N, C-alpha and C positions, 0 to 999 in steps of 0.2 A: 504494499499499499504506499502511496506517495503522500508525503507531508512537506511543508515548507517551514523552515526555522528562520525566524527574523531576529536580528540583533541590532541594538542601538546603544549609543554611548550614554553614560550617566550625565555627561556634560549636556548633551542634547536634551535629555529628559528634564534637567533642571532649568533649561532655557524656556520651557513652557510656563505660561503664566500660572500662578499658584492655584487659582480656582479650577483651571482646566486640568492641571496635574493631579490634584486631589480627586476630582470627579472621575478622571480616567482610572486612577487606582481603585476607587470604590467600585466602579462598574466592573473592572477586571476581576476583583476579589469575589464579588457577588456571582459573576458569571462562572468562575471556577467552582464555587461552592454548589451552585445549582447543577452544574454538569456532573459533579461528583455524586450528589444525591440522586439525580435521575438515573445514573449508572448503577447505583445500588439497587434501585427499585426493579430494574429489568429482570435479573435472574430470579428475584423473589416472586415476581408475578408468575414465573414458570412453575412455581411450586404451589402458590396460593390459588391460581386460576390456570391450571395446566390445559394446554391445547389437546385436542383429540390426537391420540397416538404418541403423546409426549411421555416422558418418564413419569412413573407414578411414585409418590412419596408416602412414607408412613404418616399416620395421623400425628405422631409427635413432631415429626419434621415440619408438617403443615402448621401446627401450633406455633413453633418457633419462627417459621418463615413469616407468618401472619404478624407476629409481634415486630420482627425486624422491618417488615414493610410499613406497618403503621408508624413505627418510630421514624423511619426515613421520611414518610409523608409529613409527619409533625414538624421535622426539621425543615422540610421543603416549604411548608406554610410559614414557619418563622422567618426563613431567609427571604421569601417573597414579600412578606410584610415589611421587612427592613429595607428591601429594594424599593418598595413604594415610598417609604420615608425618605430615602436618599434622593430619589428622583424628584419628589415633591419639594425638598429643601434646596437641592443643589442644581436643579435644572429649570423648573417652571418659573417664568418671570425673571430669570437672571440674565445678565449681559452675555453669558456663555450660550444660553439657548437662543438668544436673539442673533448672536453671531453665526451660530451653526445651523439653525433650523432650515434655512433655504438650501443648504448643501445636502440635507438628508434625503435618502431615497423615499419614494412614496410608500414602499413597504415598511420602512422604519417609522414613518409618521403614522401609518395605520396601526402598527404594532403598539406605539405609545398611546394612541387614542383608545385602543381596545384595553390596554393595561389600565389606564386611568379610569375608564368606564366601569371596569370590574370593581375597582376599589371605591368608586363613588357610592356604591351600595354598601353601607356599613354592615349589612347582614350577610355579606359574602362568606363562603365557606372558609377561605384562607384566614380571614380575620377571626372567625369563630374558633378555629383550631389554634391559631396563634395565641389568642387571648386566654384560652382555657386549658390547652393540652400540650402546647409545643415544648415548653420547658417548665411545666407546672405540675405540682403534686398538691393540689388545692385540698385542704382538709375539709372545706365546706362541701365540695363536691362529693368527697368520700363519705361524709356523714349522711348524705341523702340516700334515698332508696334507689340504688343504681340499676336494679333490675327487678323484674317481677318473678323472682325465683321461688320455686316451691320450697317449703321448709326442709324437705327431705332430699333436695337436689344436692348432688355431690360436687364438690370443687376439688381441683387437682394441682399437684406440683410434682416435678420429677427431679431426681438427683442421679449423678453418675459417680464414677470413681475419681473424677477430678472436678474442681469447682466450676470449670467452664461449661459443664453439662448440666448445671443446676438451672431449672427454669420454673418460675412460679406462675403457672398458667392461670390460677384463680385471680391473681392481681390484674392480668391482662383481660380476662373475661369481663371483669367489672369495669375496667377502663373502656373496653370496647362498647359495653352497654351505655356508658355515659356519652361516648362519642355519637353513637347511633341516636340517642335521645336528642343530642344537640343539633344534629344535621338531618335527621329523619331517616327512616328505613326500618325494615323488620329485624335485621341482624347485621352483624359486621361483614359477613360474606356478601350480602346484598349491597352494603354501603361502600365496600372497598373500591368498587369501580368509580363511584362518584368521588370518593376521597382522592383517588389518583388522577382521574380524568379532568375534573373541573380545574384544580390548580394548574395542571399541565397546559390544558387547552386555553384557558381564559387568562392566565397570568404568566406562566413560565415561557411559553413559546412566543407570545407577543413581546415580553421583556427582552428575550434573547435577540429577536429581530432588531429591536431598537438599539440595544446595548452594543451589538456587534458593529452596526453601522457607525455609531458614535466612536467606538474604540478604534476602528479602522481609519476613520477620518482624522482623528487626533494622531494616530500612529504615523500617518503620511507626512506629518510635520517634522518627524525625527530623521535622523541620518541612518535610515534603515538599510541593512544589508540582508540579502535573502540567500538561503542555501537549501537545496532540495535534499530530503532525507528519505530513506526507505525503511519501513518497519514491516514486520509480519502482519498480514491481515488478521483481524480479530475473528473470534469464533462467531458462528451464527447466533444472534441474540436468543433465538428460540431454544438453543441447546445449552445456554449458560446455566451453571449450577451454583447457587450461593453457598457460602460457608455457614453451615447450620450447627454442627456438632464438632467438639474437639476430639482428636484421637485420644484414647485412653492410654496412659503411660504408666510405668511402674510407680507404685505409691510413694516410694522414697524420692521420686523425682518430681512429684506434683503434690498439690494440696489434696490430702486423702480425706474424702467425704464419707467413707464407709462407716465411720463412727456414728454417723447420724442415722444409719439404717438399722432398725430393730432386728 
């Protein structure tokens, strides 16, 4: 697979006006984080929502994958909300936006318009998840009736011979119930498509379209040098497998959890 590596001097970078330099860095950092989170989601979707004919996973692996996927989506929503804050403060109505707006592609302008329109509705899913679940362990939410569970319903957790394979499923079941109540749906399996698709389609992709155009426009002001590089083509996304369980190692080489097993 062909890629292009660009280099530029620190001197050229610091010749940029400060507001442009800072905004460029902010967009680039956000863009990198969003790329990483989106990449984490792809193999997890292969486990949580396997395509016909795809590898089948155990129920335990699916539980763990569902937690990792919802965790990634919570971080995605948190990052997108911060991206909106950065764009709102550092772009809208600033001399930088007035200077650059006419040079942006129509696709970038439409991307920004879509991105802003989504966040103009304060009840959007991204904001709901960011404010309640992204980095939060809200005791008030936990005190409430998180689910309509029957008194005799069983909750679960698992442990292995190393701490890495300990997973408290009951905690995620209750968090998933709280998320479903917040965004609507019958269960987390039904809600997961909305949890992933809405932030991606309504905020992530429009933001990336806008950000890349701005990033490339600012980069063109530097003393860029380009070099072609070749890397091995990545695997088919449909075949990607996430990291779900740690290999069990000898107890004296790992944290031994067997003492917790009756």
